[in-house]
Structures are given as C-alpha cells and as structure tokens.
C-alpha positions in Angstrom: 0.0 0.0 0.0 1.3 3.4 -1.0 0.7 6.6 1.0 -2.1 7.6 -1.3 -3.8 4.2 -1.2 -3.6 4.1 2.6 -5.1 7.6 2.7 -7.9 6.7 0.4 -8.7 3.7 2.6 -9.0 6.0 5.6 -5.8 4.9 7.2 -3.3 7.3 8.9 0.2 6.0 8.5 3.2 6.8 10.8 4.6 9.0 7.9 1.4 11.0 7.9 1.6 11.4 11.6 5.2 12.6 11.3 4.3 15.1 8.6 1.4 16.4 10.6 3.6 17.1 13.6 6.2 18.9 11.5 3.6 21.0 9.7 1.3 21.9 12.6 -1.6 20.1 11.0 -3.8 17.3 12.3 -3.1 13.8 11.0 -6.6 13.8 9.5 -5.8 16.9 7.5 -2.7 15.3 6.1 -4.6 12.1 5.3 -7.3 14.1 3.4 -4.7 16.1 1.4 -2.7 12.9 0.5 -5.9 11.1 -0.5 -6.9 14.0 -2.8 -3.4 14.1 -4.4 -2.7 17.6 -3.2 0.1 16.5 -0.9 2.8 13.9 -1.4 5.1 12.2 1.1 8.1 11.0 -0.9 9.2 8.1 1.3 10.6 5.1 -0.4 10.3 2.1 1.9 14.0 1.3 1.5 15.0 4.9 2.5 12.7 4.7 5.5 14.8 1.9 6.8 17.9 4.1 6.5 16.5 6.9 8.8 14.5 9.1 6.4 12.4 11.8 8.1 9.2 12.0 6.1 8.5 15.3 4.3 5.1 16.6 3.1 5.0 18.6 -0.1 1.7 20.3 -1.0 -0.2 23.5 -0.8 -1.5 22.7 2.8 2.1 22.4 4.0 4.9 24.9 4.3 6.6 25.9 1.0 9.6 23.5 0.5 12.9 23.9 -1.3 15.0 21.4 -3.1 18.8 21.5 -3.6 20.5 19.8 -6.6 23.9 18.1 -6.1 25.7 15.4 -8.1 28.9 14.8 -10.0 29.6 15.4 -13.7 31.7 13.7 -16.3 34.2 16.5 -15.7 34.5 16.8 -11.9 33.5 15.8 -8.4 33.6 12.6 -6.3 31.8 10.9 -3.4 33.4 13.1 -0.6 32.6 16.3 -2.4 29.0 15.3 -3.0 28.6 14.2 0.7 30.0 17.6 1.7 27.4 19.3 -0.6 24.6 17.1 0.9 25.6 18.0 4.4 25.8 21.7 3.5 22.4 21.7 1.8 20.7 20.0 4.8 22.5 22.2 7.3 21.2 25.4 5.7 17.7 24.0 5.3 17.1 22.1 2.1 13.9 20.0 2.5 14.8 17.5 -0.3 18.0 16.9 -2.3 18.2 15.7 -5.9 21.2 13.6 -7.0 21.8 14.6 -10.6 25.1 12.7 -11.1 26.0 12.2 -14.7 29.6 11.0 -14.4 31.3 7.9 -13.1 30.6 6.0 -9.9 27.0 7.1 -9.9 25.8 4.0 -7.9 28.4 4.5 -5.2 27.6 8.2 -4.8 23.9 7.5 -4.6 24.2 4.6 -2.2 26.1 6.8 0.3 23.9 9.8 -0.2 20.7 7.7 0.6 22.4 6.2 3.7 23.4 9.6 5.0 20.4 11.7 4.1 17.5 12.3 6.5 15.6 14.2 3.7 14.0 12.7 0.6 16.3 12.0 -2.3 15.3 12.5 -5.9 16.9 11.5 -9.2 16.6 11.8 -13.0 17.0 8.1 -14.0 17.7 8.8 -17.6 21.2 10.2 -16.6 22.5 7.0 -15.2 20.8 4.9 -17.9 22.6 7.0 -20.5 25.9 6.6 -18.7 25.5 2.8 -18.8 24.7 2.9 -22.5 27.9 4.7 -23.2 26.3 8.1 -23.8 24.3 7.3 -27.0 20.6 7.8 -26.3 19.7 6.3 -29.7 20.7 2.9 -28.2 18.0 3.1 -25.5 15.2 0.5 -25.5 12.2 0.9 -23.2 13.3 -2.0 -21.0 16.6 -0.1 -20.3 14.7 2.7 -18.8 12.3 0.6 -16.8 15.2 -1.5 -15.5 17.0 1.7 -14.3 13.9 3.0 -12.6 13.5 -0.3 -10.7 17.3 -0.3 -9.9 17.1 3.2 -8.4 13.9 2.3 -6.5 15.6 -0.6 -4.9 18.4 1.7 -3.8 15.9 3.9 -2.0 15.3 6.9 -4.2 12.2 8.7 -3.0 11.1 10.6 -6.1 12.1 10.5 -9.7 11.9 13.1 -12.5 10.7 11.3 -15.6 9.9 13.2 -18.8 6.7 11.4 -19.9 4.7 14.3 -21.2 7.0 15.3 -24.1 5.5 13.8 -27.2 6.7 13.4 -30.8 4.0 15.8 -32.1 5.3 18.5 -29.8 8.8 18.8 -31.3 7.8 21.1 -34.2 6.5 23.6 -31.7 10.1 24.2 -30.4 11.7 25.0 -33.8 11.4 28.8 -33.4 12.4 28.9 -29.8 15.4 31.1 -28.9 16.9 28.4 -26.6 15.2 25.3 -27.9 14.8 22.4 -25.5 16.8 23.2 -22.4 15.8 20.2 -20.2 18.6 17.7 -20.4 16.1 14.8 -20.0 13.7 16.4 -22.5 16.4 16.9 -25.1 17.5 13.3 -24.8 14.0 12.0 -25.3 13.5 14.4 -28.2 16.6 13.1 -29.9 15.5 9.5 -29.4 12.1 10.2 -30.9 13.7 11.9 -33.9 16.2 9.1 -34.4 13.5 6.4 -34.3 10.4 8.3 -35.5 8.5 6.8 -32.6 6.5 8.1 -29.7 8.1 8.8 -26.4 8.7 5.4 -24.8 8.3 6.8 -21.3 4.8 7.8 -22.3 3.9 4.5 -24.0 5.3 2.6 -21.0 3.8 4.8 -18.3 1.7 2.1 -16.8 4.7 -0.2 -16.5 6.6 2.6 -14.8 3.6 3.1 -12.4 3.8 -0.5 -11.4 7.5 -0.1 -10.4 6.9 3.2 -8.6 4.0 1.7 -6.7 6.0 -1.3 -5.5 8.4 0.9 -3.6 6.1 3.9 -3.1 8.4 6.2 -5.2 6.7 9.5 -6.0 6.4 10.7 -9.5 8.0 14.1 -10.4 6.6 14.5 -13.9 9.3 16.4 -15.7 8.7 19.4 -17.9 10.9 18.5 -20.8 9.6 21.5 -22.7 10.1 24.1 -20.0 11.2 27.5 -21.3 14.9 28.3 -21.0 14.6 32.0 -21.6 12.0 34.7 -21.2 11.6 34.8 -24.9 10.2 31.2 -24.8 8.1 31.5 -21.7 4.4 30.5 -21.8 4.6 29.3 -25.4 2.5 26.6 -27.2 5.1 23.9 -26.6 5.2 24.4 -22.8 1.4 24.3 -22.5 1.0 21.4 -24.9 3.2 19.3 -22.7 1.4 20.5 -19.6 -1.9 19.2 -21.0 -0.4 15.8 -21.3 1.0 16.0 -17.8 -2.4 16.7 -16.5 -3.8 13.5 -18.0 -0.8 11.6 -16.6 -1.5 12.9 -13.1 -4.9 11.3 -13.2 -3.5 8.0 -14.6 -0.9 7.9 -11.8 -3.6 8.3 -9.2 -5.6 5.6 -10.8 -2.6 3.3 -10.5 -2.2 4.2 -6.8 1.0 6.3 -7.1 1.9 9.7 -5.6 2.7 12.5 -8.1 3.9 16.0 -8.3 4.5 18.1 -11.4 7.5 20.1 -12.4 7.2 23.6 -13.7 8.9 26.2 -15.9 12.4 27.6 -15.4 12.3 31.1 -17.0 9.2 33.2 -16.6 8.8 37.0 -16.6 7.3 38.3 -13.3 3.9 39.2 -14.8 3.3 35.7 -16.0 4.3 33.7 -12.9 0.9 33.7 -11.2 -0.9 32.7 -14.4 1.6 29.8 -14.9 1.1 28.5 -11.4 -2.7 28.8 -11.4 -2.9 27.1 -14.8 -0.8 24.2 -13.6 -3.0 23.7 -10.5 -6.1 23.7 -12.7 -4.7 21.4 -15.5 -3.1 19.0 -13.0 -6.1 18.9 -10.6 -4.2 20.3 -7.6 -1.2 18.0 -7.8 1.8 19.7 -6.0 3.7 22.0 -8.3 7.5 21.9 -8.2 9.2 24.8 -10.0 12.8 25.5 -11.0 13.2 29.1 -10.1 11.7 30.6 -12.1 14.3 33.1 -13.3 12.7 36.5 -14.0 15.5 37.9 -16.1 18.2 36.4 -18.3 21.0 39.0 -17.8 22.5 37.8 -14.6 25.0 34.9 -15.1 26.8 34.5 -11.8 23.8 35.9 -9.9 21.0 33.6 -11.1 20.3 32.5 -7.5 19.1 36.0 -6.9 17.0 36.5 -10.0 15.5 33.1 -9.6 14.7 33.5 -5.9 12.6 36.6 -6.8 10.6 34.4 -9.2 10.5 31.5 -6.6 9.0 33.8 -3.9 6.3 34.8 -6.3 5.6 31.3 -7.4 5.4 30.1 -3.8 3.0 32.9 -3.0 0.9 31.9 -6.0 0.6 28.3 -4.9 3.8 26.4 -5.9 4.5 23.7 -3.3 8.2 23.3 -3.7 11.0 25.5 -5.2 14.0 24.0 -6.8 17.0 26.2 -6.0 19.4 27.8 -8.5 23.0 28.4 -7.6 25.3 31.3 -8.6 27.0 28.9 -11.0 23.8 28.0 -12.9 24.5 27.9 -16.7 28.3 28.3 -15.9 29.6 25.2 -14.1 29.1 22.5 -11.5 28.2 24.0 -8.1 30.6 23.6 -5.2 29.9 23.7 -1.5 29.7 27.5 -1.3 27.4 27.6 -4.3 25.1 25.1 -2.6 25.0 27.3 0.5 24.2 30.4 -1.4 21.4 28.7 -3.4 19.8 27.2 -0.3 19.9 30.4 1.6 18.4 32.4 -1.3 15.6 29.8 -1.6 14.9 29.5 2.2 14.3 33.3 2.0 12.0 32.8 -1.0 10.0 29.9 0.6 9.7 31.7 3.9 8.5 34.9 2.2 5.9 32.8 0.3 4.6 31.3 3.6 4.3 34.7 5.1 2.5 36.0 2.0 0.2 32.9 2.2 -0.5 33.8 5.8 0.3 30.3 7.1 -0.3 30.2 10.9 2.9 31.0 12.7 4.9 31.7 9.6 5.8 35.2 10.7 6.6 34.4 14.3 10.3 34.2 13.7 10.3 37.5 11.8 8.5 39.2 14.7 10.9 37.7 17.3 14.0 38.8 15.3 12.5 42.3 14.9 11.9 42.6 18.6 15.5 41.4 19.3 16.8 44.0 16.7 15.0 46.9 18.4 16.2 45.8 21.8 19.8 45.5 20.5 19.9 41.9 21.5 22.6 41.0 19.0 23.1 37.3 20.1 19.3 36.7 19.8 19.4 38.3 16.3 22.1 36.0 15.3 20.3 32.9 16.7 17.1 33.7 14.9 18.7 34.4 11.5 18.8 31.9 8.6 22.6 31.9 8.7 23.8 32.8 12.2 27.5 32.3 11.4 27.4 34.8 8.5 25.4 37.4 10.5 27.8 37.2 13.4 30.8 37.4 11.1 29.5 40.5 9.4 29.0 42.2 12.8 32.5 41.1 13.9 34.2 42.6 10.9 33.9 46.1 12.5 32.9 45.5 16.1 34.4 42.2 17.2 34.7 42.8 20.9 32.2 41.2 23.3 31.3 44.6 24.7 29.7 45.6 21.4 27.3 42.6 21.5 25.3 44.7 24.0 25.9 48.1 22.4 22.8 50.1 21.2 24.3 50.8 17.8 26.1 49.1 14.9 29.0 50.3 12.8 26.7 51.5 10.0 25.1 54.3 12.1 27.3 54.6 15.1 26.2 55.7 18.6 24.7 59.1 17.5 22.8 58.3 14.3 21.0 55.0 15.1 17.3 55.5 14.5 16.3 52.8 16.9 18.4 54.2 19.6 16.9 57.7 18.9 13.4 56.1 19.1 14.3 54.7 22.5 15.4 58.1 23.6 12.1 59.6 22.3 10.0 57.1 24.1 12.0 57.7 27.3 11.5 61.5 26.9 7.7 61.0 26.4 7.5 58.8 29.5 9.4 61.5 31.5 7.1 64.3 30.2 4.1 62.3 31.2 5.4 61.8 34.7 6.1 65.5 34.9 2.5 66.3 33.8 1.0 63.8 36.3 3.1 65.3 39.1 2.1 68.9 38.1 -1.6 68.0 38.0 -1.4 66.3 41.3 
C-alpha cells in the first residue's frame, strides 16, 4: 500500500503522523490532502529503513525547497557530494536531488541515501545514458524501466521522468530562442527523432507506475519543454506538454502512485501567477514543483538572486516546492559555497511565500527577530537568522569585541545616528514628560 492508497482507505500512516507534527496540522488533515493528491510524502520504503524523516509537499504544508547536487563527467567525487549534501541539509534544504552524470553514480547515490534524512530525488535517464555509453539512440524501453527499478531498490524517494513530451510537440520548439533546455527532455526528443516513434516513457507509463507503486516512489513528472529563456516562456510547446502531464497525473492516481509536477524555469514576473494557477487547474491540484523561475536572463553568476525573486512569487501563487538555482547556474558544476548560497536564497523565498500565504505561525520568527533587533539583543538576532554564522561574522568585521554585543548601535550608524536608539530616547522622553505632567496635575 502506498501513502495515497492508505489515505484513500481512511488509514493514517506513521509517515502522515510525522508530517502532521512537522507542519502543525492534524493527522486527518494530512490524510485528506494525501488522498486528494494535493500533498505527497516522498518516502521510499527502503530509505525509510535508513532513517528518512518523512517530508510533506503540498499547498497545505509549508513551502519546501530542493537542492540539486551530483557529480559530472568532468569533476567531483563521493566526498565532495557528501559535503554538498551536508551543506544543503545544514542550511535548510527539504529535499535533495542527486543529478550525477559522471562515473561511480551508484556508489555516490548509495552513500547519499544512507546519509540523508531528507528525501532524495533523481533523474533516472542520466544513469541509464551513462551505462549505455552516452548514446541515447541505443535506448530500448526496458533499459529505462530497469533503471527506474534499480534506483527504486536503492531507496530513491522521487524521480523526475519526462513522460509528457510527445513526438507531435517537437515542431513547436523550432522557433524557440533556446530550444529544449531540459537535459532529459532533449535526450528523449533526440531518441524520438532518431526512431520516429512516440516517447517510450509515455507509452510505458503504466509499467513505470507498477514499479513506482511497489516501492512507493513519488512521480515528479518532468517538464521536458520548460522554457529556457524569457523569450520562450508560456509558449505553445510548454502548455501542450502541460496538458499531457495533467492527464498523466490522473493516470498515476488511478494506479495508486503519488505524483507532483515540475514547472517552468524562466518566466517574466507578470506571467508567474498565471503559470502556477494554470498548472494547478490542469493537474487537478497536484503539488507544483518549480525550477526558479528566473525572472531575467541577464544575470549569469547571480542567477540564484533573479530566480529567488521568481521563486517567492511562485510560492505565493501556490507552488508547493521550489528547486534552487545556484550562482553557477549555466556556468559550471556548483561547489559547497554555491550550494550554500542557493539554499539560503531559496529559504528566504520559501519563507516569504509562507508569510504571504499567511500560514499560521509563519511570521513568528520574523517578529521575534524584529523585537531582538529593536532591543539591540545581538546574540538573539544571530540565533534567529537563517545563517547565524554569517550574521555574526559581518558584525564582527567592525565590532568584534564582546562589549559591542550589548551596544545600542552598529557600525553603519554609530552611537549618534542609530534611528532605533533615537526612538528609544524619544520614548523615554515621552515617559518622563508624562510623569512631569502627572506630578504637576497632582
């Protein structure tokens, strides 16, 4: 029994209980959302035995973020990927995707799953292609099905599979500025062109459902035709694939499997809300998982910032999970520091989305930090911040002595120009004047 089948049967699983406690919901609320397909709990039975802490992804839960790690054919090894994993989790990633495309993929993933308390996702076509020697034309449907089963046995919790990209969609991409930017989508498109046959991941969807159901692996239906530039956003190709994904969502539910749907990567700000609402409508409320989206294309080296702007807006509009972008997006394989910067940017975006959606308690930490800031309680400010080490380090650059951790000013304003200190003085003056007036009247 998968989580969705248990929920439909009226049963509350230990995983649902765990998610309810984390989210401040009742177990029955979680069960209802899972049964409706609006919330998924990516929890492969194998990974549960390795210490997975179940995570709920859906509109009723807090907005989640995913961090991508993984080696490439050019660089990285097991130790580096473990360091990235630990960094991502330390700074708040809710899930992690292993996107390894180089050597030793099995070894890297096995260790990642054993060490990760958060759900692990993959894109199975990468490892399958590596084992085929890099030639996608050599793929047969059984190669892909075998790889999905192999990764399910390893304990992968959710998988990105590009089932919605069809042969009849390819001509819609010919006038795009950036063509097909999804790696998985481009590989499937090349296979279809080489064989002049329909997408085998689409034609074998039911077989894949059977594998996913056996281990309770969650679908992450990949958007192989997502736009890779503002010029290609919200075009016919993107929405043609989305319509197919909406039908596959219903088929996955019929087969008793959990499903979320991936969304576009580059979208101008004024189109974000429309994109999210359209996905929710077409996909019957299945959780929406967006990459970014990037709201401008002119910021190589700073794409974690431009994408976090779009991510906050997407989360506000109803996206359930935000896939981070690092400063190295489009430029190179992220290292530990890139992972940290991406996670922090997206924790800000997800938190801002929760505040905007007015989730109960979402603003409590903001209010507590604001109170500490006004009271010049520097240590409490550091403790409540997303990155206490960096906050303290910035303060220490100019005022490192312990005595300045109780000072009523910082180095930006100094003791005479701090507005909050002046406000304190004004309030004290007002209190003193009131006392004088009371004494005069008496």
